[in-house]
ZAMARGU-4260 file (C-alpha; in steps of 0.2 Angstrom, whole numbers, plus 5000, padded with zeros to 4 digits):
<rodrens>
0) 5099/5046/5014 | 5085/5051/5001 | 5074/5037/4995 | 5082/5027/4979 | 5069/5023/4966
5) 5077/5009/4956 | 5089/5001/4970 | 5102/4986/4963 | 5095/4971/4969 | 5108/4960/4976
10) 5113/4945/4964 | 5113/4932/4975 | 5095/4938/4985 | 5083/4923/4977 | 5067/4919/4977
15) 5068/4908/4992 | 5074/4923/5003 | 5060/4931/4997 | 5047/4934/5013 | 5031/4927/5008
20) 5019/4939/5019 | 5005/4933/5030 | 4990/4941/5026 | 4996/4956/5015 | 4988/4949/4998
25) 4973/4952/5008 | 4976/4970/5012 | 4978/4972/4993 | 4964/4964/4988 | 4952/4971/5000
30) 4963/4989/5006 | 4945/4998/5011 | 4944/4985/5026 | 4961/4993/5032 | 4962/5010/5028
35) 4942/5015/5028 | 4943/5019/5008 | 4955/5019/4993 | 4951/5039/4989 | 4960/5055/4997
40) 4955/5049/5015 | 4961/5033/5013 | 4978/5038/5005 | 4980/5051/5019 | 4977/5039/5032
45) 4993/5028/5025 | 5003/5044/5034 | 4992/5045/5052 | 4998/5023/5053 | 5015/5029/5051
50) 5015/5044/5063 | 5004/5035/5076 | 5019/5022/5079 | 5030/5037/5082 | 5016/5043/5093
55) 5016/5027/5101 | 5035/5031/5106 | 5030/5048/5112 | 5018/5041/5123 | 5030/5030/5132
60) 5041/5044/5135 | 5054/5040/5120 | 5052/5051/5108 | 5051/5070/5108 | 5051/5075/5090
65) 5042/5070/5073 | 5046/5076/5056 | 5033/5074/5042 | 5038/5078/5027 | 5030/5078/5008
70) 5043/5075/4994 | 5043/5077/4977 | 5032/5066/4968 | 5019/5064/4984 | 5032/5053/4993
75) 5030/5053/5011 | 5046/5054/5024 | 5042/5051/5042 | 5057/5053/5055 | 5056/5050/5072
80) 5071/5051/5088 | 5062/5037/5097 | 5070/5021/5103 | 5071/5014/5085 | 5061/4997/5078
85) 5071/4982/5086 | 5082/4974/5072 | 5085/4960/5082 | 5082/4941/5076 | 5062/4939/5081
90) 5061/4923/5093 | 5046/4915/5082 | 5048/4921/5065 | 5067/4920/5063 | 5070/4936/5054
95) 5073/4954/5058 | 5059/4961/5071 | 5058/4975/5059 | 5054/4966/5045 | 5040/4956/5053
100) 5034/4973/5058 | 5032/4979/5040 | 5028/4963/5034 | 5016/4952/5045 | 4998/4956/5051
105) 4994/4960/5068 | 5014/4961/5072 | 5021/4974/5084 | 5022/4978/5100 | 5006/4984/5104
110) 4999/4964/5105 | 5012/4957/5118 | 5009/4971/5132 | 5025/4973/5135 | 5032/4988/5124
115) 5018/5000/5126 | 5004/5002/5139 | 4995/5012/5128 | 4995/5014/5109 | 4985/5021/5095
120) 4991/5010/5076 | 4977/5004/5068 | 4973/4988/5078 | 4994/4985/5077 | 4994/4981/5058
125) 4998/5000/5052 | 5016/4998/5046 | 5011/4982/5037 | 4996/4988/5028 | 5008/5003/5023
130) 5018/4992/5017 | 5005/4982/5008 | 4998/4997/4998 | 5013/5007/4994 | 5023/5005/4978
135) 5039/5003/4988 | 5042/5007/5005 | 5061/5010/5015 | 5064/5010/5032 | 5079/5016/5041
140) 5084/5013/5060 | 5096/5019/5070 | 5099/5010/5086 | 5113/5022/5093 | 5127/5012/5086
145) 5123/5008/5068 | 5111/5012/5054 | 5100/4998/5046 | 5090/5001/5029 | 5076/4989/5020
150) 5067/4989/5005 | 5052/4983/5001 | 5041/4985/4986 | 5022/4980/4987 | 5024/4976/5001
155) 5041/4963/4998 | 5055/4964/5006 | 5067/4966/4988 | 5084/4969/5000 | 5090/4960/5016
160) 5089/4972/5032 | 5108/4981/5030 | 5119/4990/5039 | 5121/5006/5031 | 5132/5018/5042
165) 5135/5020/5059 | 5128/5035/5071 | 5124/5038/5090 | 5106/5045/5087 | 5091/5032/5090
170) 5075/5033/5079 | 5065/5027/5066 | 5064/5034/5047 | 5050/5028/5035 | 5049/5033/5015
175) 5034/5027/5003 | 5027/5030/4990 | 5008/5026/4990 | 5003/5013/4975 | 4994/5021/4959
180) 4986/5003/4957 | 4976/5005/4974 | 4973/5024/4976 | 4962/5035/4965 | 4972/5048/4967
185) 4990/5051/4974 | 4992/5069/4979 | 4993/5074/4997 | 4983/5089/5003 | 4994/5098/5015
190) 4981/5106/5026 | 4974/5089/5029 | 4989/5082/5035 | 4990/5098/5045 | 4975/5097/5053
195) 4977/5080/5058 | 4995/5083/5063 | 4990/5097/5075 | 4979/5086/5084 | 4991/5074/5089
200) 5003/5089/5096 | 4989/5096/5107 | 4985/5078/5113 | 5004/5076/5118 | 5009/5090/5128
205) 5028/5095/5125 | 5029/5084/5109 | 5036/5093/5093 | 5029/5089/5077 | 5036/5097/5060
210) 5027/5096/5044 | 5036/5102/5026 | 5030/5102/5009 | 5045/5100/4998 | 5036/5096/4982
215) 5040/5109/4967 | 5029/5125/4968 | 5027/5122/4988 | 5044/5126/4994 | 5042/5136/5011
220) 5029/5129/5017 | 5030/5122/5035 | 5023/5120/5051 | 5032/5118/5068 | 5017/5110/5081
225) 5020/5110/5099 | 5008/5114/5114 | 5014/5116/5134 | 4997/5117/5136 | 4989/5102/5130
230) 4971/5099/5125 | 4968/5117/5136 | 4978/5125/5121 | 4968/5113/5109 | 4951/5122/5117
235) 4957/5138/5116 | 4961/5136/5096 | 4945/5129/5092 | 4937/5143/5102 | 4948/5156/5092
240) 4942/5148/5076 | 4923/5150/5080 | 4924/5169/5085 | 4913/5167/5098 | 4914/5177/5114
245) 4919/5165/5129 | 4908/5168/5146 | 4922/5162/5157 | 4941/5166/5154 | 4949/5151/5161
250) 4947/5133/5153 | 4941/5121/5163 | 4954/5107/5167 | 4950/5090/5173 | 4960/5075/5176
255) 4959/5057/5184 | 4965/5039/5185 | 4961/5023/5189 | 4973/5008/5187 | 4981/5012/5171
260) 4967/5020/5163 | 4969/5039/5163 | 4956/5052/5156 | 4958/5072/5153 | 4945/5084/5149
265) 4946/5103/5145 | 4929/5113/5142 | 4924/5130/5141 | 4907/5139/5136 | 4906/5152/5122
270) 4889/5163/5117 | 4885/5153/5101 | 4871/5141/5101 | 4882/5126/5097 | 4891/5111/5104
275) 4908/5106/5098 | 4914/5092/5105 | 4930/5083/5101 | 4934/5065/5109 | 4950/5055/5107
280) 4956/5037/5115 | 4974/5033/5114 | 4974/5049/5101 | 4964/5042/5090 | 4950/5053/5086
285) 4934/5044/5089 | 4921/5054/5078 | 4906/5044/5081 | 4910/5045/5100 | 4909/5031/5114
290) 4908/5027/5131 | 4919/5041/5136 | 4907/5053/5130 | 4892/5046/5136 | 4901/5046/5153
295) 4904/5065/5151 | 4889/5069/5147 | 4880/5060/5158 | 4890/5067/5172 | 4889/5087/5165
300) 4869/5086/5165 | 4868/5077/5182 | 4880/5092/5189 | 4870/5107/5180 | 4854/5100/5188
305) 4861/5095/5207 | 4872/5111/5208 | 4854/5121/5201 | 4845/5112/5216 | 4857/5115/5229
310) 4859/5132/5227 | 4842/5136/5222 | 4843/5141/5204 | 4831/5128/5200 | 4817/5131/5209
315) 4804/5115/5215 | 4792/5117/5202 | 4804/5117/5186 | 4809/5103/5176 | 4827/5097/5176
320) 4837/5103/5161 | 4841/5092/5148 | 4859/5085/5140 | 4856/5099/5126 | 4853/5114/5135
325) 4869/5110/5148 | 4879/5107/5132 | 4872/5123/5122 | 4888/5133/5118 | 4902/5120/5126
330) 4918/5117/5117 | 4926/5102/5124 | 4939/5089/5122 | 4938/5073/5129 | 4956/5062/5129
335) 4955/5045/5136 | 4971/5034/5137 | 4970/5014/5142 | 4979/4998/5140 | 4966/4989/5130
340) 4955/4999/5119 | 4939/4992/5112 | 4936/4999/5098 | 4919/4995/5087 | 4924/4997/5067
345) 4941/4994/5058 | 4945/5011/5058 | 4943/5016/5077 | 4925/5026/5074 | 4919/5024/5091
350) 4926/5019/5109 | 4915/5004/5117 | 4926/5000/5135 | 4912/5000/5149 | 4924/5006/5161
355) 4930/5022/5154 | 4913/5027/5157 | 4915/5025/5175 | 4930/5035/5176 | 4925/5049/5165
360) 4908/5049/5174 | 4916/5050/5192 | 4929/5063/5189 | 4918/5076/5180 | 4904/5075/5192
365) 4915/5078/5206 | 4928/5090/5200 | 4914/5100/5192 | 4904/5102/5206 | 4919/5107/5216
370) 4924/5119/5201 | 4908/5126/5202 | 4906/5128/5219 | 4923/5137/5221 | 4919/5148/5204
375) 4899/5153/5208 | 4902/5168/5195 | 4907/5154/5180 | 4893/5144/5187 | 4880/5157/5187
380) 4886/5161/5167 | 4884/5145/5160 | 4868/5141/5172 | 4859/5155/5163 | 4865/5149/5147
385) 4855/5132/5149 | 4841/5139/5159 | 4840/5152/5142 | 4843/5134/5131 | 4827/5126/5140
390) 4816/5141/5138 | 4820/5142/5120 | 4817/5122/5119 | 4801/5125/5127 | 4797/5138/5113
395) 4802/5127/5101 | 4789/5113/5106 | 4775/5126/5105 | 4780/5132/5089 | 4781/5114/5082
400) 4762/5111/5089 | 4758/5128/5080 | 4765/5122/5064 | 4756/5104/5065 | 4740/5113/5069
405) 4742/5124/5056 | 4747/5109/5042 | 4731/5098/5050 | 4721/5115/5046 | 4725/5116/5028
410) 4724/5096/5027 | 4740/5096/5016 | 4753/5082/5025 | 4765/5085/5012 | 4773/5100/5002
415) 4764/5106/4988 | 4778/5107/4977 | 4785/5090/4981 | 4783/5078/4967 | 4784/5063/4975
420) 4789/5046/4970 | 4775/5030/4969 | 4787/5019/4979 | 4788/5021/4998 | 4802/5008/5004
425) 4816/5021/5007 | 4829/5008/5006 | 4823/5012/4985 | 4819/5029/4985 | 4828/5044/4984
430) 4823/5063/4985 | 4832/5077/4975 | 4832/5096/4984 | 4833/5106/4969 | 4838/5123/4967
435) 4826/5135/4958 | 4809/5131/4951 | 4816/5130/4930 | 4829/5117/4938 | 4814/5108/4948
440) 4804/5107/4932 | 4817/5098/4923 | 4822/5088/4937 | 4802/5082/4939 | 4801/5078/4920
445) 4818/5070/4916 | 4816/5059/4934 | 4810/5040/4936 | 4795/5043/4945 | 4795/5027/4953
450) 4808/5030/4965 | 4814/5048/4963 | 4805/5062/4972 | 4808/5081/4967 | 4806/5095/4980
455) 4809/5112/4973 | 4817/5128/4983 | 4817/5144/4978 | 4829/5159/4986 | 4841/5160/5000
460) 4834/5151/5016 | 4836/5152/5035 | 4855/5153/5043 | 4853/5141/5055 | 4869/5147/5062
465) 4861/5161/5067 | 4845/5154/5074 | 4838/5142/5088 | 4827/5129/5083 | 4811/5138/5087
470) 4815/5150/5073 | 4816/5134/5060 | 4797/5130/5064 | 4786/5139/5052 | 4799/5144/5041
475) 4793/5144/5023 | 4810/5139/5017 | 4816/5124/5028 | 4797/5116/5034 | 4795/5110/5020
480) 4811/5099/5016 | 4809/5094/5035 | 4792/5088/5031 | 4795/5080/5015 | 4807/5070/5024
485) 4796/5065/5039 | 4808/5062/5052 | 4806/5079/5062 | 4818/5089/5069 | 4827/5091/5086
490) 4823/5080/5102 | 4808/5074/5092 | 4821/5067/5077 | 4815/5049/5072 | 4826/5042/5059
495) 4814/5026/5056 | 4803/5039/5049 | 4813/5044/5036 | 4805/5042/5019 | 4820/5044/5008
500) 4834/5032/5008 | 4846/5044/4999 | 4843/5064/5001 | 4852/5071/4988 | 4856/5090/4987
505) 4856/5097/4969 | 4862/5117/4967 | 4870/5127/4953 | 4888/5125/4950 | 4892/5143/4956
510) 4895/5153/4971 | 4876/5155/4975 | 4873/5136/4974 | 4888/5134/4985 | 4879/5144/4996
515) 4864/5136/4995 | 4871/5119/4997 | 4879/5126/5014 | 4866/5131/5020 | 4856/5115/5020
520) 4872/5107/5026 | 4871/5117/5041 | 4854/5114/5044 | 4855/5094/5043 | 4871/5094/5052
525) 4863/5106/5066 | 4845/5098/5069 | 4845/5082/5058 | 4863/5075/5062 | 4858/5057/5060
530) 4856/5060/5042 | 4873/5064/5040 | 4878/5050/5055 | 4870/5037/5046 | 4875/5041/5028
535) 4859/5048/5019 | 4865/5065/5012 | 4872/5067/4995 | 4879/5081/4986 | 4873/5078/4965
540) 4886/5083/4954 | 4881/5091/4938 | 4892/5095/4924 | 4901/5111/4920 | 4901/5108/4900
545) 4893/5102/4887 | 4905/5098/4871 | 4897/5094/4854 | 4901/5089/4836 | 4887/5082/4825
550) 4885/5064/4833 | 4900/5066/4845 | 4893/5072/4863 | 4903/5073/4880 | 4901/5081/4897
555) 4913/5088/4906 | 4913/5091/4928 | 4931/5102/4927 | 4940/5112/4918 | 4955/5098/4917
560) 4942/5085/4910 | 4937/5097/4897 | 4952/5102/4891 | 4955/5084/4890 | 4940/5081/4880
565) 4945/5094/4867 | 4964/5087/4865 | 4955/5071/4862 | 4943/5077/4850 | 4948/5095/4843
570) 4933/5107/4836 | 4920/5102/4847 | 4906/5118/4853 | 4908/5121/4871 | 4892/5125/4880
575) 4896/5131/4899 | 4883/5128/4910 | 4877/5143/4920 | 4866/5135/4929 | 4853/5119/4931
580) 4839/5126/4923 | 4849/5129/4907 | 4849/5109/4907 | 4833/5101/4896 | 4826/5086/4906
585) 4834/5071/4896 | 4851/5079/4900 | 4850/5082/4918 | 4844/5063/4919 | 4859/5058/4907
590) 4871/5068/4918 | 4866/5069/4935 | 4854/5059/4940 | 4854/5042/4931 | 4860/5031/4943
595) 4870/5020/4931 | 4882/5035/4924 | 4879/5050/4938 | 4894/5055/4951 | 4889/5059/4969
600) 4899/5065/4984 | 4892/5056/4999 | 4894/5067/5014 | 4901/5056/5028 | 4904/5061/5048
605) 4920/5064/5046 | 4916/5076/5033 | 4902/5085/5043 | 4914/5086/5058 | 4928/5095/5048
610) 4914/5106/5042 | 4909/5111/5057 | 4919/5124/5062 | 4919/5130/5043 | 4900/5133/5045
615) 4902/5141/5063 | 4917/5153/5054 | 4906/5154/5037 | 4890/5157/5042 | 4892/5165/5061
620) 4891/5183/5069 | 4911/5186/5068 | 4916/5195/5052 | 4935/5193/5057 | 4937/5172/5056
625) 4927/5174/5041 | 4937/5186/5033 | 4953/5176/5037 | 4946/5161/5030 | 4940/5170/5013
630) 4957/5177/5011 | 4967/5160/5012 | 4953/5149/5000 | 4951/5163/4988 | 4963/5152/4977
635) 4950/5138/4976 | 4937/5149/4967 | 4946/5160/4956 | 4941/5148/4940 | 4924/5150/4945
640) 4913/5160/4932 | 4908/5174/4943
</rodrens>
């Protein structure tokens, strides 16, 4: 049954029967507390929360198929063949349980401990939060005999739970339209949903997930996701996307249990310099890691050093390998499932359960050591890579010391091209890394000297995706950035020495500018990752157009905004900015640098994690993955003035 957008309310359904919601008004007032943001990320989070409830049914063994559809008008419909949300009267609330689930915070099978041993969902508030933040939502439940339906508008039940048919199937169907009063943008991105749903299919071997786009112009866009190999298939998928050569054919698979807790690890090494680690707890991506990652890293390092000592690969005089050495070129997926998952933060970025570290560390040490002893050729291949990484780390240390001595001899503690600010408190200061001397000159003239520093860069810098740390030291393009920021890089990185609270990349809005941004972001992500993790990196958004006539002056940051301004103000003269250098100091300040008016994109860890594989594809050695990416995404740059 398709959603009814304007239902005929029952005449006898009075105000006294409308549910008074428990806490849902707070959700609408402070949605960011529950879904992270009201931007695109929060919008897509609504879908994840409903899907997570279906995933819980799958983890409990009652659901084999989940269908997610994007309907015309960016309405979402999620269907599963689980048991169906209970429709009986809730003993405490005196209303149908399904109504409680969608209208009461912290209500659901995740709080009593009886319905699910392990579950995802957003602290058990997922369904009610989605309901509160939707213009309308309809839920249909099939219990094997009857089909029940109820409708809500902005979190309030506007119909009773009604029997609308009969059927032998079981399951739940939720259809909702996000609320335009809450969200900045109501358009769902298919690829964003596909990435998340693919992860869920990998994490639940054999579960079949369908994603279908039914919006006009998107017909025939459909993906069926089912992976019998589980997280082993996940690792193979990630390796294929990087295009790197694997050092051993088989994916190493490790699993173990302790009580009701389960840990699974799949890992494989390749010939790249990068580490790709995906960790999950109860199928929720833990972007900031946690105890399961800590346990894995500790065990892996111990295995390498103990194995090396036992079989003579590390001599008595050799230093132990570091964790970074042991993880170079590693692709690993860590998935743990536990009954009482303790997450740090409302959106579950980091796992805090101490007992899961013990489980992961124990099984990884025992089983990986056994695997290496039974597969000495694999052990030797990955060990040689780790030894080489250690040598490069030593070379990087020597290069760093040489660079320091050179700097000391030149008696210049900061880069010569840096125009520093007078305020020294990083809570107040920001540095603009600007492409080109011309734009750098305008930025220096237009800035507020009290708290804004300018560092011009010129030409293309080193592609660090193809270089190790020892090649960074002494590089004339990158070292001025390192010196200006003050934190150091690699193992000596110290966030407490950061000189500027905001690091703003300001480049032209053309292909070269995009390339420079990507090179800098790759560098920060690979060698100064805490800057990304702690939210210090920003992308400036200079305007594309200047529209004027007489005293009227407008700036447009997109073609759509240009067209809208022109429609409202006919006869304007249009200037297309080819680059930052075409703006004078006053224009650059007004549009791009003035905190009161500017727009900047903050780079967050979730963005960086998603960009990790794109960096590898675009900046790595392999041609075929890069060609596939460009062919798929060429439509997004067809309007650039190249």
